[in-house]
N, C-alpha and C positions, 0 to 999 in steps of 0.2 A: 703702372701695373699691368695694363693691357698689353704693352709691348713685351713685358717679361713673360706673360702667358703665351704670346705668339712665339717667342723664342723657344720656350720649353716644348710647345707643340711641334715646332719645326724640327727640333732635335729628336723628339719622340717619333715623328713621322719617318725619320731616316733610320730608325732602328732596324728595319728590315734588311738594310745593307749588311748587317752583321750575320744574317742568316744565309749568306751566299755559300759559306763553307759548309761541307757536309757535317752532320751532327756527330759522326764518329770517325776517328782517325783510321779505324779498321776498314771503313768504307773507302776512304781515300787510298789506303794501301792497296786494297783489292782493285779499285778502279784504275789506279796508276799502272798496275801490272797489266790490266786489260788494254789500256791505251798503249803501253809499251809493245804488247803483242801486235796491235794494229799497225804500229809504226814499222815493225819488222815485216809484216805481211804486205803492207802497201809499198814499202821500199823494194822488196824483192819481186813481187808480182806486178807492180805498177811501173817500176823504173829500171830494175836490173834483170828483167826476164831473159836477157840475152847472155847473162853470165851463168856460171856453173851453179845450178840450184842445189847441189849437194851441200854447199856451204850454208844454205838457208836454215837447215834443221838445227845445226848447233849454234847458229846465231841467236835463236830464241832464248835458250837458257842463259847464254852469255849476256845478252842485253838486259834481261829481267834480273839476273843476278847482280850485275853492275848497278842497275837502278836501285835495287833494294839496299845494297851496301852504301851507295852514295846518299840515299835519303836519310839513312842513320847518321852518316858523317856530316851531312848538311846541318843537322840539328846542333852540332857542336859549334857552328859558326854564329848562331843566333845569340842575341843578348841573354835570353832566358833559357837557352838550351832545350827548347820545346820540340820534342819529336813530332807531336801532332801537327804543329804548324809547318814543319818541314814536309810532312806528307801532303798536307793540303796544298802548299805552294808547288810542290813537285807535280801533283796531279794537274793543276791548272796550266803549268808550264808545258807539260807533255801534251796536254790537250791542244795548246796553241801550235805546237810542232806538228801534231798529226792532222790538224785542220789545214795547215799550210800544205802538207804533202797531198792530202786528198783534194784540196782546191786546185793544185797543180794538175792532178790527173783529170779532174772535171773540166778544167779550162782547155786541156788538150783535146778532149772529146767534143766539147761545145764549139770550140773555135777551129776544129779540124786541123790542129797543128801537131808537130812532133813534140812528144813529152820532153820536158827539160829537167835535167838533173839539178838545175838551179834551186828548185823548191826544197830539196832535202837540206842543202847547206843554209839556205835562207831561213828555213824553219828552225834549224838549230840555233842560229844567231838570234832569231826572235825569242826563243826560249831563254837565251842569256839576257836579252834586254828586259824580259818580264821579271827575271830574277833580280835585276838591279832595282826595279820598282818595288817589288815585294820585300826585299831585304831592307831598303831604306825606310819604307813606310811602316811596316808592321813588325819586322824582326829586329829593329834597333841598331842596324849597322850604319856607319858613315858611308857616304857616296864612294870614297876611295876604297874602303874595304869591300863594298858591294861589287865594284869593278874587279877587284882582285880575285873574287871567287865566282863571279857571274858565269864563267865558262866551264867550271869544273864538272858539274853534272852533265850538261848537254854535250860538251866536247868529248868526254870519255865515252858516253853512250854512242856518239857518232863514230868514234874510232873503233868501237867494238862492232857496230852495225855494218859499217862499210868495209869491204875487203881492202887490205893494206895497199895493194897495188893501185887502188883507185883514190887513195887519200889526196894525192897531189891534184888530180883532176877536179875533185870536188872543192877542196880548200883554196885553190888558186883561181876559182871562177871570179873574175873581177866584178861582174854584175851582182852576184850573190853577196860578195864582200861589201860592195858599195851600198846596196839596199839594206843589208844587215846592220852595218855600222850607222846608217842613217837612223835606224830604229834605236840603236844603243844611245845615240846622242839625244834623240827625242825622249827616251826614258829618263835620261839624266836631267834634262831641262825640266821635264814634268816633275821629277822628284824635288828639285830645288824650289820650284814655284809653289807646289802644294804645301811644302813644309813651311813656307813663309806666308801662306794664305791668311792666317789669322792675326798677323801683326798689325798694330803694336800690342793689342790686348793679349794675344797668345804668341809667345816667341817661337814655339815649334809645334806645328800641327801634328807632326809625326810622333813626337813624344807623348802627346795627349792620346793619340790613337793606340800607341803601344801600351800606355798605362791602362787604358780601358780594356784592351784585349787581355792583358795580364790579370786584371781584376776578375775577369770571367772565369779564370782558373783559381780563384781565391787568393791570388797574389795582389793584395790591395794597397800595399805601401806606397807605390809610385802614384797611384790615382789619388790617394788621400793627401799626399804631399803636394801635388799640383793644386788640388782644391783648397787646401789650407793657405796656399800662397795668395789666392784670390779672396779668401774669406775676410769678413769684417766682424769686429766685436760689437755686440749689442746685448741688451737685457731682454730676456724673454720671460713671460709669466706662465704659470701653471696653476689652474684652479682644480680643486677636488671637492667632492661631496662625500664625506666619510660617514657611513652608517655603522652603528655599533649597538649591540643588544644591551639591555639593562644590566644583565649579569656579567657582561664583558667577555663572553665566550665566543661571540661571532662578530666579524667585522667585514665590511665590503666598501669599495670605493668606486665612484665614477671619476675618471681623470680626464681633464681637458688640457693637454699640453699645447702651448702656443707654437711649438716647433712642428715641423712637417716630416713625416717619414720619408727617407730617401737619402741620397739621390737615386741609387739603384743598388740592388744586392750584388756584392756584400759590402759595399763602401759606406762609411759614415754611419748615419742614423737610420739605415734601411730597415733594421729590425728593432727600432726603438720602442714600438708598442709592446712587444713581447718582453723586452728587458725591463720596462716599467712594471708590467704585469707580474713578472717573476720577482722583482724587488718588493712587491706588495703582497707577497705570500700567495700568489696566484688567486687572489680574491679581489679582482678589479675588472672594470671595463675601461679600456684606454680608448677614448673617443677620438674622432677626427675633428679637431677644432676648425674654425674658419682660418685656414692658413694655406700658404702655397709653397712652391719649391724654393723660393728665396729664403725660407726658414729651415732649409735642410742643414743638419750638422755635417760638416765635411769630413770628419775623421772620428775614429774610435776614442781618441784622447778627449775630444769634445763631448762625446757621448758619456764617457766616464765622469767628466766634470759636471755634466748636467745631472746625472743620476745621483752623484754624491751630494750635490746641493739640494736635490729634491727632498731629502730627508729633513731639511731645515724649514719645512713649510710651517706657516703660522696659522693658528685658528683665528678666524675673523668673526665668526658668528656660530651659534649653535642653537638647537631647538628640538622639539619633539613632535611638531605638527607640520603638515603641508597640505596643499589643496589637492583635490582630485584632478586628473589630467584634463586638459582642454585641447581639442583637436579642431583646427581651422583649415578647411580646404578651399582654395580659390583656383579654379581651373586645374592645371597640373600641379600647382604648388600646395604642399601640405606642411603644416607646422603643428607640432605637439608640444604643449607646455605644461609645466608644473611650477608651483611657487613654494619655495622653502624659506619661510620667514618673509624677508623682503627681497629674495634672490631668485629670479626666474631661471629655469632651465628650459631652453628651447631646442627642439629637435627638428631640423629642416630637411626636407626631401622632395624630390620630383618623381620618385619611383611610381610607376614602372617606366617612366620616360627617360630618366637619367640625365646626368650632367657631369662636367668636370668639377674641380674644386670650386666652391663658392668664393667669389672674389671678395677682397678685403673691404671694398667700399660698402658692401651690404652689411658687413659686421659693424662698421662705424655708424651707419645710419640706424641700425637696430639699437645699438648702444646709446646713441644720442636720444632716440625716442624714449628709451627706458629711463634715462637720466631726467628727461623732462617730466616724467611721471613719478619721480622720486624713488625709483628702484635703486637698491644699493649696488648690485653688480649683475650683469646679464651674462649667463653662461650659455653660449650658443654652440650647438653641435651640428656639423655637416654629416648627415647620416651616411652618405657615400654608399648608397645601396642600389644603384642602377647605373649602367654604362651610358655615356652620352658625351656630347661636345660641350664647349664652354656655354654657360647659361645665356640664353637670349635675353634681350632687353625686356621683352614682353613677359617671359617667365620670371625674370628677376623682379620686375615690378609686382607681379602677382605674389611672389614669395615675401617681399617686403610688406605688402598689404596684409598677408596672412599672419606674419610675425607681429605686426603692430596690433592687429585685431586680437591675436592671442594674448598679448600683454594687457590690452584693455579688459579682456574677459577675466584674466587672472586677478586683477585688482578687486573684482566684485565677488570672488569665490571665498567660501568659508574654508578654514583650515581644520584638519582633523589629526588625531594621533596617528603615527606611522608604525606599521609593522613591516618587517622585511625578511626575505629569505633569498638565498643565493646558491647556485650550483653551477658547475662547469663540467667539461668533458675530460678533465685531466686523468680520470681513472677509467675512461672508455677508449675503445679502439676506434678512433675517428681519423686515422692517418689517411690523408688524401692530398693530391697535388694542388688542389685549389684552396687549401686551408693551411695557414702558417702554424707556428709552434704553440700559440696561445689557445688554439682550438675554439670552442664555442662556450658562451656563457649566458645565463638567464638570471635576472633578478625579478623577484615577485614582491610587489609593494601592495600591502593591504591598507586601504584608506576608506574610512566610512563604511566598513564591512564589505567592501568590494575589492576584488583582486585584479591587479593590473600587472602585466608581464612586459619586460623590456629585454630584447635579445641583442647579443653581440657576437661578432665573429672576427677573429684575427685573420683578416683576408684583405686582398686588394680589390675592393669594390665587389659588386654582385652582378650576375647575369640578369638582364631585364626580365621582370615578371616573377622571379624566384621569390622575392619578398611576399608578393601577393598570394602565391600558392601556399607558402608556409603559414601566413596569417589565416588563410582559409582553413587549413588543417587544424590550427589552434581553435578556431571558431567552432568547427565540427566536434571538437572535444570539450567544448564549454569553457574555453580559455579566452581571455581578452588580451591579445598580444598587440601592444601599442605600436611598436616599431622594432625594426632590426637595423643595427648600425654595424658598419665594419670599421676596422682600425686604419684602413688604407696602408697596411704594411707593405714595404717593398722587399721583404724577405721572399725568397723563392725556394720552394722545396726541390724543384728541378728547374733547369733552364728551359723556359717555354720557347719553342721555335715557332712563334707566331708573331704577327705584326705588333701586338701590344707588349710582348716581352714578359707576360705573366698570364696566369689562369685566374680569372675572376671567379668568385664563389658561385657554384651552380653550373659552371661550364663543364667540369669533370664529374662532380657529384650531383645526382639527380635531386630535384626539389623535394621529392617524396622522402628520400633518404635523409636529407637535411632536416625536414620537418619531423621525422621520427626521432632524430637525435635531439632536436630542440624540445620536443614534447617530453622526452624522457627526463631531461634535466629540469624542465619546468615542473614536473611532478615532484622531483627531489626538492626544488626550491620552495614550493608551497608547503611541503611536508615539514620544513624546519623553520617556519615563520616565527619570529619573535618580536616583541615590542622593542622599538628602537628609538634612538636619538640620532640626529644628524649634526655634522659639523662642516662648516665651509672653511676650507683651507686654501691659503694663497702662498705662492712662492715666486720669487724673482731671482733669476740667475744670469750672470754675465757669461756668455758663450760666443764662440765664433760661428757665424752662419754664412752660408754660401752667398747670400745677397742676390741682387738682380743682374749686376754687370757680367757675372761669370757666364750666364746663359746667353747674353748678347754676344760675348766674345766667342763662345763655343759655336753658336748658331752662325755667326759671321764667318768663322774659319771653315765650318762645314760647307756652307753654301759656296764660298769662294773656291774651295778645293774641288767641289763637285762641278762647278762651272768651268774651271780650268781643265778638269778631267774630260768633260764632254767635248771641249774644243780639241783637245789632243786626240781623243778617240776618233772624232770625225776626220781630223787631218790624217791620222795614222791609217784609218780605214781607206781613205782615198788613195794614199800612197800604196797600200797593199793591193788595191784593185788594179792599179797600173801595172803591177808585177805580173798579173795574170795574162797580160797581152804580150809579154816578151816572147 
């Protein structure tokens, strides 16, 4: 399990590689036009200043016009016909060309040598070699097709840029052709090697990259198909505590699915907390159970299968009483527990210090401890309410001690009749980029004439310290807010261009604003409190999950491809530097 966590972390740490492209294709369009202008200026004022400069002025609109047309036509060659990717790749290719031209000028100044026309032709062929790499890795073309179209954009731009009478001089330069074709061969070998970097676990690294990039534009079929090929069937459980009023007019559920949200928006079960919430009439808190990314549902077919079977949950126990909450804090670790009949509910948190998903070994140890004390079932929630790394051994031991102490305390507690109230933000304007479609929810439990509140947010974790600020605001208003839990949804309102790939709750919305929303719905929840009964529901469904090996395969392919790329970059840079001394 530790190895699986390492693989997931490794993949996640490489997410920033997807942020290399500009966020908008309009930026790439404008930037490529600017780079095209620099190419014309550098060519005529740096290399061709001995020629008729009257030609210079009409070369600018010709080069930029051809560039714009070719960028559009380029999109027709890609597998998904994506204009934005055509613009991004054109921008980087033209940047490579202009850097080569400018480095040629700089080398002539530094080395006090005559400027060489070699760099214009060389840069054009470098542009073509870049296109071979980009078309085979991200745009879905075979190596043969990439070679067939590699020269279309750079060569036509070159023919428009350079006066016709000079074409032969430039294109027949043997050194430029030799150096250029060396890079074309390098690009081709690099493409072959990186595509095979994940074998035997992953047949084509490039197809996986293409599927991922397509899914970022909501074209998720290829990504889900690849993930389903790796998926394995298993049975997953889901526990629920259903509260219902005596008159049957109100119902609310705490849901603990054994599956994990993910793998990433919009693929598979990334939005599973909201879908469960919606299926339960928007009167639920879908908690983050102790689960990891091995329990991701790989496709929407499996999500539908899971949701359809969730309706077949069985009532295992019911009652009308529970204990008052018990809170145990040991160093950073905090566990909040309640006992429903003989079924403890434990909420685990390290906030404000934070951590990644609680590992499965802790769940097993807590459950074993509970079984030894004759509890029927242990329902354990990972509050997921502060950002952090994988839990340390010291913090893990403190959390286990706190959980065991909490269970020991619950045995001694008296049970009282339950009253409950629930409210959410569905009818409020709480649209923000760090909150998913389920919004915020609050349940108020009245036990032994005392009111306890439990908060929930359909969000991917929380900014550190936000929980504490909200709880302080509740306390200032005379409310006892026990805990705030997030669903760990992997749904994204917008694509976050940061290292995490998402906005945790409180990063965009201030803690004060969140507190005001929570307090507003807390007041609604306590205003509609009714005497209640609870039911413990259990469900077991056979679904395909992504499992552990897929992350090992993805991580291995990614690392091998990056290692190969680094070697080729170093070698290519060395070869390029030698050209500056010609």
